[in-house]
N, C-alpha and C positions, 0 to 999 in steps of 0.2 A: 504494499499499500504506499502511496506517495502522499506527502503533505499537500493540502489544497494549494494550488499554484496561483489562484486568483486573488490572494491576499496581499494588499499593499499597506506598508507601514504608514500610519497617520500620526503616530506619537512616539516619542522616546521619553522614558520615565526614569527618574532617579529616586532612590530611597535616601532620605536625609533626616538629620536630627532636628532641624529647625527650618521650616519652609521659608520664613522671612529672610533669614541669613543666607540661605541657599539661593533664593531668588536674586538677592543683591549680588551675590557671587556670580551667578550665571549671567546676569546682565552685564556685569563688568568684564567677565572673562570671555563670553561668547557673543555678547550683543543680543541675547535672548530677552524677550519681553515685549511689552510690559506684561506683568503678571496679574491675574485675577485670582483671589484667594477664597477658598471655601473651607471653613473650619468645621470640624466635627460633622462630617458628611453622615447623614442618617441613612441607615440601611433597613429595609423591611425584613430582609433575611440575608444570612451569610453562611454558606456551607464551606467549611474548610476540610478538604479531603474526606468528604462525605458526612461530616459532623457539624451541627449547628453551633456557631461560636459567636461571641460578641466581637465586633471589630470597629473600633473608633479611629478614624483617620482624618487628616486634613491634607488638602492639596493646593498647590499654586500652579496655575496654568498660564503659559506664555508661548509666544511663537518663536521658533528657532529655524530659520530658513523656511523650507517648505513643509515642515512638520511642527506639530505642537510639542512643547516640552512640559512635562508634568513633574512636579516635585512632591513627593508623598512623605508624610510624617505619620507614624503610628503613635497614637495617643494613649493606648492601653497596652498592657503586657498581655501576652497570650499568643497562641499559635496563629500564624498567618502566612500567606505566600511571601511576605516581606521577611518575617523572622526565619523562613526556610533558608534565606540567603544571607541575612545580616543579623548579628547579635546586637544588643543594645550598645549604642555608641558608634557602630559602624555605619558607613554610607557607601553608596555606589550605584552603578547602572542596575536597574531592576527589570524593566520590561520594555518591549516594543509593542505598541497597540496596533491592531488591525480591525477594519470593518469587514464583516462577513455577511453574506446575503442571508444565511441561516445560522444563528449561533449554535443551535443544538446539532445540526448536520455537521458543521465544522468541528465541533468538539468530538463528535463520533469519529470522524475521519482522523483527527489528531490522536485520539486515544488508540485507534486501530494502528497507528504508526508508532505506538509506544510512548506517547506523550500523555502523562496523567493530568487530569484536571485537578489543579491544586485548590481552586476555590470557585464558587459560583455564588454570586450575590445580586441583590436587586436594591436600587436606591429607593428610598421612601418618597423623595420628590421626583416625580416623573416616571417612576417605575422602570428605570433603565436597568436592564439585565446585563451583567458582564461576567466574564470568567478569566481566570489566570490559568494558563497551561504551563506546566513545568517542562521547559526545553533546556534546562541548565546543563544537562549531560552533554548536549551537542552544541548549544549556542552560548552557554554561559549566562543566560538570562531567561526570564519568563516571557510568555506571549500573552497579552491581554486581547480578548476577543469580545466584540460587541456588534450589534446590528446598527446600521446607519439610520436610526430613528430621527425624525425631524427635530426634536428637541436637542438631540446630541449633535447632529450636523450643524444646527443653528448656533450652538455654543462654539463649535470649531470655527465657524465663520466669524463670529463675534471676536474671538481671539486673534484670528488672522487679520481682520480689518483694523483692529486696534494697533497692530504692529505697523500697518502701512504708514500711519501718520505719526508714529512714535519718534520722539527726538532723543530718546535715551535717558532723559532726566528723571521723570517720575516712574519708578520701577513698578509701582502698584497702581492699579485702576479699579474702579467699581464695575461690577457686571451689569449694571443698569444703564 
């Protein structure tokens, strides 16, 4: 079985200790930004390796070239696809995100290729379902998969448009 070939990277994500400090660093180092911050993202469900777990995280989203950059901070201790790769205090590249025509069909294909679904979650706001697939043995990072729902693609467009007129000064902007 071959991995689905129609998946295009739309986001690169780093696991960080402090999303605000990391956003400042990424803007300064790579010119990424400006960043929209979402703290304590509420999930209606989160399965981690088949078991329901609490997962409290915050993210900062900015544009980096043609892809979105996400900076993720885990606010609670406990198992997660982030803790699979990084212990407390550690940071680094965590995942590349892709849009899939069908989340569940893509997960099935990836699982058949030997890539385990590390987590499957749904946001409380908007009901966006997303999954992390463990590709660390071959790629050194996870793959985040979600369907290109209007709410999600609209957010991607908002971040992209904010970068077009960004002068590099204000690292943080409001989502409204």
